[in-house]
Structure formats: structure tokens, C-alpha cells
DOROLO-127155 format. One line per field, with one value per residue (C-alpha): residue number from 1; y, z, x negated. Coordinates in steps of 0.05 Angstrom, whole numbers. Each point is the difference from the previous one (the first is absolute). Last residue first. Example, Ala and Ser with C-alpha at 12.3 -4.5 7.8 and 13.67 -1.06 7.14 Angstrom:
2
k 2 / 1;
c2 -21 / -69;
c3 143 / 13;
c1 -273 / 27;
This chain:
193
k 193 / 192 / 191 / 190 / 189 / 188 / 187 / 186 / 185 / 184 / 183 / 182 / 181 / 180 / 179 / 178 / 177 / 176 / 175 / 174 / 173 / 172 / 171 / 170 / 169 / 168 / 167 / 166 / 165 / 164 / 163 / 162 / 161 / 160 / 159 / 158 / 157 / 156 / 155 / 154 / 153 / 152 / 151 / 150 / 149 / 148 / 147 / 146 / 145 / 144 / 143 / 142 / 141 / 140 / 139 / 138 / 137 / 136 / 135 / 134 / 133 / 132 / 131 / 130 / 129 / 128 / 127 / 126 / 125 / 124 / 123 / 122 / 121 / 120 / 119 / 118 / 117 / 116 / 115 / 114 / 113 / 112 / 111 / 110 / 109 / 108 / 107 / 106 / 105 / 104 / 103 / 102 / 101 / 100 / 99 / 98 / 97 / 96 / 95 / 94 / 93 / 92 / 91 / 90 / 89 / 88 / 87 / 86 / 85 / 84 / 83 / 82 / 81 / 80 / 79 / 78 / 77 / 76 / 75 / 74 / 73 / 72 / 71 / 70 / 69 / 68 / 67 / 66 / 65 / 64 / 63 / 62 / 61 / 60 / 59 / 58 / 57 / 56 / 55 / 54 / 53 / 52 / 51 / 50 / 49 / 48 / 47 / 46 / 45 / 44 / 43 / 42 / 41 / 40 / 39 / 38 / 37 / 36 / 35 / 34 / 33 / 32 / 31 / 30 / 29 / 28 / 27 / 26 / 25 / 24 / 23 / 22 / 21 / 20 / 19 / 18 / 17 / 16 / 15 / 14 / 13 / 12 / 11 / 10 / 9 / 8 / 7 / 6 / 5 / 4 / 3 / 2 / 1;
c2 4 / -62 / -19 / 78 / 7 / 55 / 55 / 36 / 63 / 22 / 80 / -19 / -27 / 65 / 35 / -56 / 8 / 66 / -4 / -45 / 49 / 50 / -43 / -21 / -63 / -34 / 29 / -47 / -55 / 15 / 14 / -71 / -38 / 29 / -3 / -76 / -10 / 23 / -39 / -67 / 20 / 16 / -67 / -27 / 17 / -25 / -65 / 6 / 22 / -65 / -51 / 4 / -23 / -53 / -21 / 0 / -40 / -60 / -41 / -27 / 1 / 68 / 33 / -38 / 43 / 60 / -4 / -8 / 63 / 38 / -29 / 29 / 63 / 6 / -24 / 67 / 41 / -10 / 14 / 66 / 26 / -27 / 50 / 51 / -13 / 7 / 74 / 18 / -16 / -48 / -41 / -24 / -44 / -60 / -52 / -55 / -58 / 5 / -51 / -51 / 21 / -60 / 21 / -50 / -23 / 9 / 29 / 74 / 2 / -26 / 58 / 51 / -22 / 25 / 68 / 3 / 1 / 48 / 38 / -8 / 20 / 59 / 25 / -4 / 26 / 64 / -5 / 3 / 60 / 28 / -11 / 29 / 64 / -4 / 1 / 14 / -59 / -24 / 3 / -45 / -53 / 5 / 1 / -66 / -46 / 24 / -29 / -60 / -13 / 12 / -48 / -55 / 1 / -4 / -61 / -34 / 4 / -21 / -68 / 0 / -3 / -45 / -50 / 12 / -14 / -61 / -20 / 8 / 59 / -28 / -13 / -16 / -18 / -67 / 12 / -61 / -42 / 43 / -23 / 66 / 21 / 44 / -51 / -45 / 49 / -32 / -68 / 25 / 41 / -65 / -36 / 53 / -16;
c3 282 / -35 / 54 / 22 / -69 / -36 / -7 / -62 / 12 / -11 / -18 / -69 / 45 / 24 / -61 / -32 / 58 / -11 / -79 / 25 / 44 / -53 / -52 / 38 / -36 / 80 / 41 / 63 / -48 / -7 / 73 / 19 / -56 / 15 / 77 / -10 / -46 / 50 / 59 / -36 / -16 / 75 / 22 / -50 / 21 / 73 / -29 / -48 / 68 / 33 / -57 / 23 / 79 / -36 / -49 / 71 / 42 / -51 / 24 / -63 / 9 / 26 / -67 / -40 / 23 / 6 / -70 / -12 / 45 / -55 / -64 / 44 / 10 / -72 / -26 / 46 / -28 / -73 / 21 / 31 / -68 / -38 / 35 / -10 / -70 / -10 / 45 / -49 / -57 / -59 / 8 / -48 / -1 / 38 / 6 / -29 / 33 / 26 / -22 / 59 / 43 / 37 / 62 / 20 / 79 / 54 / 46 / -2 / -74 / 11 / 40 / -47 / -48 / 43 / 12 / -70 / -23 / 52 / -21 / -74 / 26 / 39 / -69 / -35 / 61 / -11 / -75 / 27 / 39 / -66 / -39 / 60 / -14 / -79 / -3 / -68 / -26 / -40 / 73 / 33 / -58 / 8 / 84 / -12 / -42 / 50 / 59 / -44 / -13 / 76 / 18 / -54 / 32 / 68 / -29 / -26 / 63 / 33 / -42 / 16 / 79 / -3 / -39 / 62 / 45 / -26 / -3 / 69 / 26 / 33 / 69 / 27 / 78 / 16 / 75 / 18 / -30 / 38 / 65 / 40 / 60 / 50 / 42 / -1 / 39 / 65 / -42 / -45 / 42 / 47 / -59 / -16 / 69;
c1 120 / 42 / 35 / 26 / 25 / -25 / 43 / 28 / 29 / 71 / 11 / 29 / 63 / 9 / 3 / 50 / 49 / 4 / 13 / 56 / 33 / -10 / 30 / 74 / 20 / 4 / -51 / 35 / -7 / -76 / -17 / 34 / -34 / -65 / 0 / 28 / -65 / -47 / 36 / -9 / -72 / -24 / 40 / -41 / -57 / 9 / 16 / -66 / -43 / 37 / -36 / -75 / 24 / 41 / -54 / -48 / 46 / 12 / 52 / 12 / 84 / -14 / -45 / 52 / 61 / -55 / -6 / 71 / 6 / -41 / 41 / 56 / -24 / -16 / 67 / 30 / -67 / 40 / 67 / -24 / -42 / 60 / 39 / -41 / -14 / 81 / -2 / -50 / 41 / 9 / -59 / -51 / -53 / 20 / -60 / -36 / -25 / -76 / -43 / -32 / -60 / -23 / -39 / -38 / -3 / -60 / 36 / -25 / 4 / 75 / 5 / -34 / 46 / 58 / -37 / -5 / 65 / 28 / -45 / 34 / 68 / -30 / -25 / 60 / 47 / -51 / 17 / 73 / -2 / -39 / 64 / 37 / -46 / 0 / 77 / 4 / 50 / -66 / -38 / 57 / -7 / -78 / 11 / 54 / -54 / -57 / 43 / 18 / -78 / -11 / 50 / -12 / -78 / 32 / 44 / -65 / -34 / 60 / -2 / -77 / 20 / 60 / -62 / -44 / 60 / 13 / -80 / 4 / -47 / -66 / -19 / 69 / -9 / 43 / -12 / 26 / -55 / -61 / 36 / 13 / -48 / 30 / 34 / -59 / -44 / -14 / -3 / -36 / -55 / 0 / -20 / -57 / -23;
């Protein structure tokens, strides 16, 4: 009877050898995520540095906006740390490289923010490429949140650059932008809730 059932449902049975399921993260992907954790912490440090420079220029609202960015980048690192823990992989924290500490203007800071977010997007895309190579569906699903996050990060940075360019040297416009950005609130990302 069991043989009859097997024959009857053989179209639905996949040989174990054909599944090639990953039950663990590859060493290559684990290393790349560890590297990304370092990059996220470096990003946090960069945004904290931008916050301090802009605060010194008298734009406390924009400085606050960057403090929220600082918190978000730390949260991104925490999400990745949690994922490596869930995959029973060791988290290896590397030293954080030095960051720039001053910018010539608010616009220059916003432009560097956009350029940096584009680099981060490329790094996240690289993680996705490794997950695809590994046929690691769990990692691909995990990384989808970061893809969406990077779309938002780049859009926000582009908007800041556009606004600063429109304002130009009009201090009144910059004061209004400063007030607007000072109202930003930090929200714990969904993967940490």
C-alpha cells in the first residue's frame, strides 16, 4: 500500500538530493554580514559626526535629524546581529574606521549623505547577490527589508539635497528646513519589535 501511494504521488515527491536546501548560512555570507555590521556602525558614527558639525553651525533641528539617522544605523546593525545569532553564527565586531568631522555647508553634508546611502545600497545588493548564489531563501527574505529601507534612505537624502539647493543662500528657508527636520522622531524598526 505504501508503494502504491508513493507511485500515485511521485510527481509531488522531490528527491532529497535535488532539494539542496541550506539549513545554515554560508561562511561567505556570514562574513559579508559581519562586514555590513561594521559598515552600519561606521554609518552611525558618520551621521553622529555630521550631527555634531551641523549643531556647531547653529542648525539644531538638522543636527537632531542626523541623531535619528545615527540611531537608525545602530538599529540596522542590531538587526543583522540578531540574524547571525538566529543562524548560529558568530558576530565579529571590527574596529570602526575614522570618519570625516566637518563639511563646508549643510548642502555638502546632504550631498555626502546621498553619496553614502548609494554606497550602502550597493553593499546591501552585494549581500543579496551572495544569498542568491547560495540559494539561501531565508537570507534573501531577511535582506528584502534592507532593500526597501535603502529605497527610502536614498529618497530622503535626495529630497534633502533638492531642498537645500532650492533654498540656496536664503537663511530664512534654511531656518524653516531646520525646524521641519527637528521634528523627526525615531521609531524602532519592525525587525527589532
